[in-house]
Backbone bond lengths (Angstrom), bond angles and torsions (degrees), N, CA, C in turn:
res aa  C-N    CA-C-N  psi(-1)  N-CA   C-N-CA  omega(-1)  CA-C   N-CA-C  phi
1 X - - - 1.469 - - 1.521 110.10 -
2 X 1.320 116.79 140.04 1.453 121.52 -179.46 1.519 111.30 -66.84
3 X 1.359 115.20 149.18 1.463 120.26 177.11 1.535 111.44 -83.51
4 X 1.334 116.44 -6.16 1.462 120.26 -179.04 1.521 110.68 -66.79
5 X 1.328 115.47 133.05 1.458 119.46 178.78 1.521 110.64 -99.75
6 X 1.304 115.04 144.38 1.464 122.71 -175.58 1.521 109.25 -108.00
7 X 1.321 116.71 135.80 1.462 121.23 175.63 1.527 108.91 -77.95
8 X 1.329 116.07 114.34 1.462 121.75 -178.32 1.530 110.54 -113.66
9 X 1.305 115.57 131.47 1.465 120.07 172.49 1.527 108.33 -89.67
10 X 1.312 115.94 142.06 1.460 118.22 175.37 1.514 110.25 -148.00
11 X 1.318 114.44 155.91 1.462 121.66 173.79 1.515 108.17 -130.88
12 X 1.332 115.52 152.16 1.459 121.44 174.94 1.520 107.88 -92.09
13 X 1.311 116.71 126.96 1.456 121.86 178.40 1.529 108.29 -82.56
14 X 1.321 115.96 130.61 1.461 120.75 -175.04 1.535 111.51 -124.39
15 X 1.318 114.98 139.91 1.467 122.21 177.79 1.521 107.75 -104.56
16 X 1.339 116.53 118.38 1.466 121.42 -176.32 1.525 109.28 -132.11
17 X 1.329 117.64 82.21 1.468 120.88 -173.46 1.519 115.04 -72.47
18 X 1.342 117.23 -23.37 1.458 120.10 -176.76 1.534 109.61 -114.20
19 X 1.307 116.29 100.58 1.466 121.66 -177.51 1.520 110.92 -59.76
20 X 1.344 116.13 -34.02 1.463 120.60 -174.67 1.528 112.77 -61.72
21 X 1.321 117.47 -39.80 1.472 120.90 -175.37 1.518 113.27 -91.71
22 X 1.339 117.11 -17.37 1.464 123.22 -178.64 1.530 112.24 62.80
23 X 1.326 117.83 17.74 1.464 120.83 176.67 1.528 109.01 -77.28
24 X 1.321 115.96 148.47 1.455 119.40 178.21 1.522 110.08 -147.85
25 X 1.331 114.66 162.05 1.460 121.82 174.89 1.517 108.15 -127.17
26 X 1.331 116.99 137.15 1.464 120.70 176.94 1.526 109.43 -72.25
27 X 1.327 116.52 126.58 1.466 119.78 -175.72 1.529 113.51 -129.11
28 X 1.336 118.04 3.50 1.452 117.67 179.20 1.518 113.09 179.08
29 X 1.331 114.70 173.04 1.467 122.96 177.46 1.519 108.22 -133.14
30 X 1.340 115.52 133.75 1.466 122.00 173.64 1.526 107.27 -117.89
31 X 1.329 116.94 127.69 1.462 120.54 -174.90 1.524 110.73 -132.28
32 X 1.351 115.52 144.71 1.458 120.23 177.44 1.528 110.57 -149.54
33 X 1.336 115.25 141.27 1.463 122.48 173.41 1.529 106.20 -132.31
34 X 1.334 118.19 91.09 1.472 121.43 -172.88 1.527 114.30 -55.03
35 X 1.333 116.36 -42.95 1.468 118.97 -176.93 1.527 112.55 -66.94
36 X 1.324 116.32 -25.63 1.469 120.57 179.25 1.527 111.80 -98.07
37 X 1.341 116.08 4.63 1.460 122.06 -178.99 1.527 111.37 56.43
38 X 1.320 115.35 41.46 1.471 119.54 -179.13 1.522 110.19 -113.13
39 X 1.322 115.94 132.71 1.468 123.14 175.45 1.518 107.34 -150.65
40 X 1.319 117.04 129.09 1.456 119.43 178.09 1.528 108.64 -164.06
41 X 1.301 115.61 166.77 1.460 120.65 178.98 1.526 109.50 -151.99
42 X 1.300 115.39 162.14 1.458 121.84 175.21 1.525 107.84 -141.71
43 X 1.332 116.17 128.45 1.457 121.96 -177.52 1.517 110.36 -121.76
44 X 1.320 115.67 150.02 1.462 120.92 177.20 1.527 108.34 -84.86
45 X 1.327 116.10 94.96 1.461 120.92 -177.02 1.527 112.99 -110.93
46 X 1.331 117.19 -4.12 1.467 119.30 -177.22 1.522 112.37 -111.80
47 X 1.316 117.52 -54.44 1.465 121.16 -175.27 1.534 109.51 -91.79
48 X 1.328 115.41 73.52 1.455 118.44 -174.95 1.538 112.53 -97.83
49 X 1.332 118.06 3.51 1.461 120.81 179.72 1.520 111.92 -59.79
50 X 1.328 116.88 -35.95 1.470 121.22 179.34 1.526 110.29 -62.39
51 X 1.339 116.57 -37.32 1.460 120.64 -177.22 1.533 110.37 -70.19
52 X 1.336 116.25 -49.11 1.456 119.41 -177.61 1.523 111.63 -68.05
53 X 1.319 117.04 -27.41 1.455 120.55 176.78 1.530 110.80 -72.03
54 X 1.321 115.78 -37.45 1.465 120.62 -179.73 1.531 110.58 -66.62
55 X 1.344 116.27 -44.23 1.465 120.49 179.62 1.535 107.83 -96.20
56 X 1.303 115.30 88.52 1.465 121.39 -174.99 1.526 111.00 -58.32
57 X 1.330 115.12 131.92 1.458 120.45 178.30 1.514 114.40 84.83
58 X 1.327 117.02 2.12 1.466 120.46 -178.60 1.531 110.72 -75.74
59 X 1.311 116.32 134.07 1.463 121.90 175.18 1.529 108.05 -73.34
60 X 1.334 118.48 118.93 1.477 121.19 -179.43 1.527 113.24 -53.45
61 X 1.342 116.71 -29.04 1.459 120.07 -179.09 1.525 111.57 -62.73
62 X 1.337 116.43 -32.26 1.459 120.23 179.68 1.518 110.25 -62.00
63 X 1.332 116.07 -44.18 1.468 120.60 179.77 1.527 110.63 -67.31
64 X 1.315 116.59 -48.38 1.466 120.31 -176.92 1.526 111.48 -61.93
65 X 1.313 116.71 -41.29 1.469 119.85 179.68 1.531 111.47 -68.27
66 X 1.334 116.03 -38.23 1.469 119.82 179.65 1.523 110.81 -64.14
67 X 1.340 116.17 -42.79 1.473 119.60 179.80 1.528 111.54 -70.36
68 X 1.326 116.62 -34.35 1.466 120.28 178.13 1.528 110.50 -64.26
69 X 1.336 115.52 -42.78 1.463 120.57 178.78 1.528 110.85 -65.78
70 X 1.338 116.07 -43.06 1.460 120.15 179.41 1.525 111.21 -63.10
71 X 1.313 116.85 -43.33 1.465 121.11 -179.85 1.537 110.66 -58.99
72 X 1.325 115.65 -43.21 1.466 119.36 179.22 1.529 110.71 -63.84
73 X 1.336 117.29 -39.47 1.462 121.36 179.94 1.529 111.02 -66.57
74 X 1.334 117.26 -43.38 1.463 120.56 -179.23 1.527 111.43 -67.70
75 X 1.320 116.50 -32.76 1.463 120.07 175.67 1.537 110.46 -69.08
76 X 1.344 116.91 -36.12 1.463 121.08 177.00 1.526 110.50 -64.11
77 X 1.334 116.00 -39.71 1.464 121.02 177.57 1.525 110.38 -62.26
78 X 1.334 115.17 -39.43 1.469 119.31 179.19 1.528 110.39 -61.76
79 X 1.313 116.41 -39.90 1.466 120.48 179.26 1.531 110.95 -64.72
80 X 1.331 116.95 -38.93 1.464 120.59 177.51 1.526 110.98 -64.16
81 X 1.326 115.86 -42.02 1.464 120.08 179.06 1.527 110.72 -64.31
82 X 1.320 115.94 -41.99 1.466 119.87 178.93 1.529 110.94 -62.24
83 X 1.317 116.16 -38.60 1.467 120.60 179.72 1.525 112.13 -67.12
84 X 1.349 115.50 -18.11 1.467 120.08 179.44 1.529 112.40 -109.20
85 X 1.328 116.02 22.43 1.454 119.29 170.16 1.516 117.62 113.29
86 X 1.362 119.31 -6.34 1.454 120.15 -178.33 1.529 112.55 -67.34
87 X 1.329 116.60 -25.52 1.466 119.50 -178.22 1.519 112.64 -85.91
88 X 1.330 117.32 3.34 1.455 120.72 175.52 1.505 115.28 85.28
89 X 1.316 117.16 8.13 1.474 118.87 -178.21 1.533 111.69 -70.49
90 X 1.355 115.64 -21.52 1.452 120.01 176.65 1.524 109.26 -115.34
91 X 1.343 115.56 156.24 1.463 119.40 178.64 1.526 110.96 -64.69
92 X 1.303 117.29 -29.99 1.466 120.93 178.09 1.522 108.76 -129.34
93 X 1.299 115.46 155.84 1.456 119.27 176.99 1.531 109.01 -118.07
94 X 1.296 115.50 158.94 1.463 121.53 -175.47 1.529 109.25 -83.04
95 X 1.340 115.64 89.39 1.465 121.10 -177.00 1.520 111.02 -63.38
96 X 1.327 116.59 -41.24 1.469 120.35 -178.35 1.531 110.79 -63.40
97 X 1.332 116.75 -41.48 1.462 121.06 177.88 1.524 110.51 -62.45
98 X 1.317 115.80 -44.03 1.464 120.63 -179.87 1.524 110.83 -61.63
99 X 1.324 116.03 -42.72 1.464 120.83 -179.91 1.526 111.14 -63.46
100 X 1.304 116.67 -43.45 1.458 120.93 -179.98 1.528 111.14 -65.58
101 X 1.321 115.32 -38.34 1.463 120.11 179.68 1.523 110.83 -65.89
102 X 1.315 116.15 -41.55 1.468 121.28 178.64 1.531 109.90 -62.18
103 X 1.315 116.52 -43.56 1.465 120.91 179.83 1.522 111.54 -64.70
104 X 1.320 116.10 -38.06 1.463 119.78 -179.62 1.532 111.09 -68.37
105 X 1.320 115.57 -43.53 1.469 119.90 -178.74 1.521 111.25 -63.22
106 X 1.322 116.58 -38.68 1.468 120.22 -171.96 1.534 113.98 -99.24
107 X 1.319 118.00 7.95 1.465 119.71 -178.36 1.536 109.60 -66.08
108 X 1.309 115.11 157.49 1.458 121.78 -177.00 1.526 111.07 -65.96
109 X 1.327 115.95 128.85 1.464 122.17 177.04 1.531 108.78 -136.96
110 X 1.317 116.10 153.21 1.460 120.89 176.40 1.518 108.87 -91.07
111 X 1.323 115.78 65.56 1.462 121.41 179.08 1.517 109.01 -126.13
112 X 1.329 116.77 174.79 1.471 119.02 -178.25 1.526 111.66 -77.44
113 X 1.326 117.61 -15.09 1.461 121.64 173.00 1.524 107.77 -108.17
114 X 1.323 116.02 122.17 1.464 120.87 -178.79 1.527 109.47 -131.50
115 X 1.316 114.83 171.87 1.461 120.19 -179.17 1.523 109.66 -130.41
116 X 1.327 114.68 146.84 1.462 119.31 173.97 1.528 108.68 -70.55
117 X 1.317 116.67 170.81 1.457 119.63 172.41 1.524 108.63 -64.91
118 X 1.338 118.64 143.56 1.467 120.84 -179.31 1.526 111.82 -58.37
119 X 1.320 114.89 141.26 1.452 121.86 177.60 1.527 108.22 -126.07
120 X 1.319 116.14 164.54 1.460 120.79 -179.71 1.519 109.57 -124.47
121 X 1.326 115.83 136.13 1.454 121.53 176.01 1.526 107.96 -133.79
122 X 1.331 115.95 139.39 1.471 120.99 176.00 1.516 108.51 -87.68
123 X 1.320 116.55 120.26 1.464 120.62 -173.44 1.514 111.52 -127.92
124 X 1.305 115.58 130.42 1.454 120.70 173.66 1.525 109.78 -77.24
125 X 1.321 114.97 -36.43 1.466 122.29 178.26 1.530 107.49 -129.25
126 X 1.345 118.72 94.76 1.467 121.33 -176.35 1.530 113.97 -54.67
127 X 1.329 117.12 -38.77 1.461 120.26 -178.91 1.526 110.59 -62.98
128 X 1.327 116.72 -43.82 1.463 120.54 179.38 1.527 110.63 -68.09
129 X 1.332 115.78 -36.82 1.466 119.82 179.46 1.520 110.90 -67.12
130 X 1.325 117.42 -38.48 1.457 121.18 175.93 1.531 110.28 -58.61
131 X 1.308 116.03 -44.23 1.464 121.14 179.37 1.529 110.81 -63.27
132 X 1.337 116.11 -40.72 1.465 120.13 179.38 1.527 111.45 -65.03
133 X 1.324 116.47 -42.77 1.460 120.75 179.46 1.531 110.86 -64.54
134 X 1.315 115.92 -40.25 1.466 120.22 177.95 1.529 109.92 -63.24
135 X 1.328 115.99 -42.60 1.459 119.81 178.98 1.509 112.53 -61.73
136 X 1.327 115.76 -36.66 1.468 119.82 -176.96 1.518 111.94 -78.42
137 X 1.341 116.48 -53.74 1.460 120.08 -172.49 1.527 114.36 -81.59
138 X 1.330 117.38 -29.07 1.460 120.05 -176.39 1.527 111.67 -104.21
139 X 1.322 116.22 -53.07 1.468 119.15 -179.11 1.519 112.55 -81.18
140 X 1.343 116.54 -12.37 1.463 122.65 177.81 1.532 111.03 52.03
141 X 1.353 115.79 51.89 1.456 119.51 -177.93 1.515 113.27 -70.25
142 X 1.359 117.02 -4.92 1.460 119.47 174.47 1.516 111.11 -79.51
143 X 1.342 116.92 -10.05 1.462 120.31 179.83 1.520 108.74 -82.80
144 X 1.305 117.15 96.82 1.455 121.94 178.64 1.515 109.86 -76.87
145 X 1.320 116.83 167.90 1.463 119.62 177.66 1.521 110.67 -62.96
146 X 1.340 116.96 -30.32 1.466 119.36 177.90 1.523 110.16 -67.18
147 X 1.319 116.67 -43.34 1.463 121.39 178.07 1.521 109.89 -61.84
148 X 1.327 116.03 -46.75 1.461 120.94 -177.13 1.520 111.05 -62.62
149 X 1.327 117.94 -42.10 1.460 119.94 -178.44 1.520 111.47 -72.33
150 X 1.332 116.93 -28.00 1.469 119.45 173.04 1.523 109.78 -63.56
151 X 1.332 116.01 -39.25 1.472 120.78 176.82 1.525 110.82 -62.47
152 X 1.332 116.63 -43.01 1.461 120.22 179.22 1.525 111.20 -65.82
153 X 1.318 116.15 -40.26 1.468 120.15 178.80 1.525 110.64 -62.61
154 X 1.319 116.15 -39.78 1.468 120.31 179.31 1.523 110.18 -60.95
155 X 1.325 115.94 -40.67 1.457 120.22 179.55 1.518 112.11 -63.28
156 X 1.328 117.17 -47.55 1.464 120.63 -179.58 1.521 110.45 -65.72
157 X 1.310 117.20 -38.32 1.470 119.70 179.08 1.525 110.56 -60.87
158 X 1.321 116.67 -40.94 1.462 120.46 177.63 1.520 111.00 -63.15
159 X 1.329 117.21 -40.97 1.463 120.74 179.20 1.524 111.32 -62.46
160 X 1.337 115.92 -42.45 1.463 120.24 -178.42 1.525 111.20 -65.34
161 X 1.317 116.39 -39.29 1.468 118.91 179.11 1.526 111.75 -73.35
162 X 1.317 116.66 -26.48 1.463 119.48 176.78 1.525 111.46 -63.16
163 X 1.341 116.18 -32.28 1.478 120.17 179.50 1.534 110.74 -103.35
164 X 1.327 116.19 16.54 1.470 124.08 170.82 1.536 113.72 63.64
165 X 1.325 116.19 35.12 1.472 118.07 175.22 1.528 111.18 -126.87
166 X 1.339 116.80 13.04 1.456 120.23 -178.35 1.517 113.37 -58.53
167 X 1.340 116.43 -35.75 1.465 119.80 -178.42 1.525 112.87 -72.00
168 X 1.330 117.01 -10.92 1.469 119.95 179.79 1.528 111.92 -76.20
169 X 1.339 116.02 -16.88 1.464 120.29 -174.16 1.526 110.22 -116.91
170 X 1.312 115.16 143.01 1.458 120.80 178.02 1.527 110.31 -142.80
171 X 1.318 114.71 158.48 1.457 120.10 175.19 1.513 108.11 -73.81
172 X 1.334 116.82 129.26 1.469 119.44 -171.91 1.521 111.07 -153.26
173 X 1.318 115.48 142.44 1.460 121.78 172.80 1.518 108.12 -90.81
174 X 1.327 116.78 128.33 1.462 120.08 178.40 1.526 109.11 -119.79
175 X 1.307 116.15 154.46 1.455 121.76 -178.23 1.510 110.73 143.81
176 X 1.334 116.08 -153.82 1.459 120.75 178.05 1.530 109.08 -124.22
177 X 1.322 116.41 -165.35 1.469 119.83 -176.73 1.530 112.98 -66.68
178 X 1.325 116.67 -24.95 1.463 120.00 -176.67 1.525 113.81 -94.45
179 X 1.322 117.59 -28.61 1.465 119.39 -176.80 1.522 110.23 -146.60
180 X 1.346 115.05 133.97 1.458 121.66 177.47 1.521 110.35 -140.79
181 X 1.311 115.74 152.77 1.465 122.36 174.35 1.523 107.33 -136.92
182 X 1.329 116.38 141.54 1.460 121.25 -176.75 1.520 110.77 -99.29
183 X 1.324 115.59 132.98 1.460 122.83 179.13 1.528 109.35 -121.44
184 X 1.336 117.70 145.31 1.474 120.22 -174.89 1.527 115.00 -76.50
185 X 1.338 116.67 -25.80 1.469 119.67 -177.22 1.531 110.04 -131.40
186 X 1.309 115.30 100.40 1.465 120.88 -179.92 1.525 108.81 -125.40
187 X 1.315 116.21 128.04 1.463 121.85 175.04 1.525 108.71 -104.61
188 X 1.306 116.40 130.60 1.464 120.92 -178.46 1.528 110.90 -109.40
189 X 1.306 115.01 146.43 1.458 122.79 172.13 1.519 107.23 -126.36
190 X 1.323 115.73 120.74 1.471 121.51 -176.83 1.527 110.82 54.81
191 X 1.349 113.97 44.06 1.470 122.08 176.33 1.528 114.13 64.76
192 X 1.333 116.04 20.36 1.452 119.92 176.37 1.527 108.94 -125.02
193 X 1.348 118.06 137.95 1.465 120.27 178.84 1.524 111.40 -58.66
194 X 1.321 115.98 124.02 1.461 121.55 -178.42 1.531 111.35 -110.43
195 X 1.314 115.96 -34.62 1.459 121.01 -174.86 1.520 108.99 -149.61
196 X 1.343 115.93 142.98 1.467 118.12 175.07 1.517 110.55 -143.85
197 X 1.328 114.05 150.41 1.470 122.39 177.62 1.520 107.84 -127.56
198 X 1.311 115.69 132.33 1.466 120.53 -179.40 1.531 109.96 -132.28
199 X 1.344 118.32 111.92 1.471 119.30 171.91 1.524 109.05 -76.30
200 X 1.316 116.51 138.75 1.467 120.48 -177.47 1.520 109.78 -130.55
201 X 1.332 114.89 118.57 1.468 121.84 -179.52 1.525 109.36 -88.27
202 X 1.333 116.04 113.75 1.464 120.92 177.80 1.533 110.90 -126.84
203 X 1.325 115.95 29.08 1.470 120.44 179.39 1.523 110.74 -87.74
204 X 1.318 116.18 52.72 1.460 121.29 -179.21 1.527 110.64 -87.11
205 X 1.324 116.10 163.36 1.458 120.30 -175.91 1.522 113.44 -93.33
206 X 1.340 116.96 -1.81 1.458 120.40 178.66 1.530 109.85 -131.15
207 X 1.350 118.08 136.69 1.462 121.04 -179.95 1.530 112.82 -55.72
208 X 1.328 116.41 -38.01 1.467 119.69 -177.82 1.524 111.46 -63.38
209 X 1.348 117.05 -36.83 1.469 120.29 178.75 1.525 110.70 -66.76
210 X 1.330 116.27 -38.39 1.462 120.65 178.74 1.524 110.37 -63.66
211 X 1.332 116.07 -46.52 1.465 120.34 -178.81 1.529 111.44 -67.58
212 X 1.325 116.80 -38.46 1.467 119.80 -179.35 1.525 112.05 -67.38
213 X 1.335 116.23 -48.64 1.462 119.43 -178.16 1.526 111.32 -68.14
214 X 1.342 116.01 -43.83 1.461 118.92 176.81 1.518 111.31 -64.67
215 X 1.340 116.10 -36.48 1.461 120.46 179.72 1.517 113.57 -64.33
216 X 1.334 116.46 -32.30 1.466 120.13 177.40 1.523 110.52 -61.39
217 X 1.344 116.20 -42.62 1.461 119.65 179.96 1.523 111.76 -76.69
218 X 1.308 117.28 -29.30 1.463 120.35 174.59 1.527 110.08 -61.71
219 X 1.326 116.16 -43.50 1.467 120.20 178.21 1.534 110.58 -61.50
220 X 1.339 116.62 -43.66 1.461 120.13 -179.22 1.523 111.07 -60.54
221 X 1.325 115.59 -43.57 1.461 119.83 179.61 1.529 111.40 -64.14
222 X 1.324 115.77 -45.59 1.465 120.39 -179.26 1.519 111.22 -63.48
223 X 1.325 116.48 -39.30 1.465 120.33 -178.79 1.527 110.78 -70.06
224 X 1.316 117.14 -42.09 1.466 120.42 177.93 1.527 111.12 -65.08
225 X 1.329 115.39 -39.08 1.461 119.27 178.54 1.519 110.88 -65.98
226 X 1.333 116.62 -40.64 1.473 121.03 179.23 1.524 110.91 -62.93
227 X 1.314 115.55 -32.87 1.465 120.56 -179.50 1.534 111.82 -90.96
228 X 1.347 115.41 7.19 1.469 122.24 179.15 1.532 111.57 56.12
229 X 1.321 115.26 37.35 1.460 120.66 -179.21 1.518 112.27 -110.71
230 X 1.345 116.91 -1.16 1.458 120.78 -178.20 1.526 109.51 -83.12
231 X 1.337 117.89 128.67 1.473 120.27 179.23 1.530 111.89 -59.48
232 X 1.296 115.16 163.54 1.466 121.00 -179.23 1.521 111.58 -66.19
233 X 1.318 116.89 -37.93 1.459 121.01 -175.95 1.535 109.15 -113.09
234 X 1.329 115.62 116.19 1.465 121.62 -179.07 1.527 108.88 -135.14
235 X 1.325 115.80 132.11 1.463 120.44 176.41 1.519 109.92 -129.43
236 X 1.336 116.10 133.75 1.460 122.57 171.48 1.526 108.08 -110.00
237 X 1.343 116.38 123.81 1.461 122.31 177.64 1.523 107.41 -100.55
238 X 1.324 116.93 108.45 1.462 122.06 -168.67 1.528 112.55 -99.80
239 X 1.334 115.26 133.02 1.462 121.25 171.61 1.521 107.38 -107.20
240 X 1.323 116.26 113.01 1.453 120.85 -175.78 1.509 113.52 -94.93
241 X 1.333 117.01 -177.85 1.469 121.57 -177.74 1.520 111.21 -64.41
242 X 1.322 115.22 142.38 1.468 120.68 179.69 1.521 111.70 -102.96
243 X 1.337 116.98 -7.86 1.465 118.19 179.58 1.529 109.49 -84.65
244 X 1.309 115.89 -177.80 1.457 120.65 -176.40 1.531 110.99 -106.91
245 X 1.318 115.03 30.58 1.458 120.95 177.48 1.523 108.49 -82.14
246 X 1.329 116.63 111.67 1.460 120.85 -177.53 1.513 113.29 -60.77
247 X 1.330 117.09 -34.51 1.463 120.23 -179.44 1.522 111.38 -69.07
248 X 1.342 116.56 -36.87 1.468 120.05 176.67 1.524 110.36 -64.22
249 X 1.328 116.46 -42.93 1.458 120.54 179.36 1.528 110.70 -65.30
250 X 1.323 116.19 -39.09 1.465 120.51 178.34 1.524 110.73 -63.52
251 X 1.339 116.75 -42.76 1.457 120.97 178.94 1.528 110.94 -64.47
252 X 1.335 115.90 -40.54 1.467 120.70 179.06 1.521 110.84 -62.69
253 X 1.320 116.85 -46.05 1.468 120.43 -179.87 1.525 111.17 -64.95
254 X 1.329 116.34 -36.49 1.470 119.57 179.51 1.522 111.42 -64.88
255 X 1.329 117.05 -49.88 1.460 119.40 -176.50 1.527 110.64 -71.53
256 X 1.335 117.58 -32.42 1.467 120.36 176.37 1.517 110.01 -63.23
257 X 1.346 116.70 -42.87 1.462 121.23 179.17 1.521 112.12 -64.06
258 X 1.323 115.98 -39.91 1.472 119.35 -179.53 1.523 111.23 -68.31
259 X 1.345 116.26 -37.18 1.460 119.17 177.09 1.529 109.89 -66.86
260 X 1.316 116.44 -39.99 1.464 121.14 179.77 1.525 111.29 -63.85
261 X 1.333 116.19 -31.35 1.462 120.70 179.73 1.522 113.64 -66.35
262 X 1.338 116.53 -15.04 1.466 119.16 176.80 1.528 111.14 -76.50
263 X 1.343 116.35 -4.13 1.454 119.77 176.52 1.517 114.14 99.30
264 X 1.338 117.46 8.96 1.458 119.70 -179.72 1.521 110.04 -99.93
265 X 1.315 116.03 166.00 1.451 121.75 179.84 1.526 109.37 -90.49
266 X 1.326 115.88 128.17 1.459 121.91 179.74 1.522 108.51 -115.85
267 X 1.352 116.08 126.53 1.464 120.90 179.90 1.521 108.84 -135.53
268 X 1.329 117.59 159.22 1.469 119.49 173.76 1.529 109.62 -67.44
269 X 1.311 116.92 146.95 1.461 119.80 178.46 1.523 111.13 -60.57
270 X 1.322 117.05 -30.08 1.467 121.00 -178.56 1.525 113.15 -70.99
271 X 1.342 117.99 -11.23 1.471 121.62 -177.41 1.530 110.41 -79.13
272 X 1.310 116.08 66.52 1.469 122.43 -175.05 1.521 112.51 -55.56
273 X 1.334 117.35 -50.60 1.468 120.91 -176.31 1.526 111.47 -62.52
274 X 1.318 116.01 -38.07 1.469 120.24 179.86 1.526 111.02 -67.30
275 X 1.318 116.43 -38.20 1.467 120.85 178.97 1.526 110.03 -67.67
276 X 1.320 116.70 -42.99 1.459 120.63 179.05 1.536 110.57 -64.23
277 X 1.325 116.10 -42.09 1.470 119.90 178.89 1.525 110.84 -61.02
278 X 1.318 116.97 -41.40 1.463 121.27 177.44 1.525 110.33 -62.98
279 X 1.327 116.55 -42.57 1.463 120.97 -178.26 1.516 111.66 -65.43
280 X 1.339 117.20 -29.24 1.466 120.84 -177.56 1.521 113.35 -86.29
281 X 1.336 116.73 -10.97 1.471 119.86 -178.37 1.530 111.50 -63.30
282 X 1.319 115.28 147.04 1.466 120.87 176.58 1.522 110.37 -108.37
């Protein structure tokens, strides 16, 4: 492959169903490099659970139909570009026409599908760069499990302070001299761990990641219990997969059940009232 880098224009495709709030979700990338005769796009057409969850009360059909219509339009644009030289049928292609077409497609409109302002990226391999941009802006692959669980911890901390018991809990390592595990919310009575709450992010896109990450905490619980260091009251607030991958859901249910078998209480992370009630128990 050549080391020469190509200047590629791209826009982020955004889904904005409620004009009043101006909220949007990134759902795709459209990229073009006229001089290199490159045009392609990638849309989130499968894992749309994140979108419908973000826009509470949204009919999933609205999203699916909007993306279906957009996909057909972007494919039509590709055919127009090919007819004007992008497919290599001519020695030269109409760069000016391609540029104008890109600007027309991505211009600002008051519709539920919108585009970011055009950006430029230097790419050695435009196809690979498109995939990378999609992973970053749409799939948010920069969100590690550590980042995600920090977000969950922030949410629970806010809930605890809302009911004026936030100061009762602290981040603490529990265990003995040989083995310890750190939990974000531990309540102590007479300097001994009495209650703990642990949010656990298992909304991964692969079953193996769900089992591996959940399995790490299962081991910690089993080891603490074996060493008689686990407090009497333990709750895990679980965030499961939001996509419609049956294998991911199966893996989540399996690891949730195994964690529950250690004798602790397992609840969905969304069960705010249940988590607060547990935190207030004496």
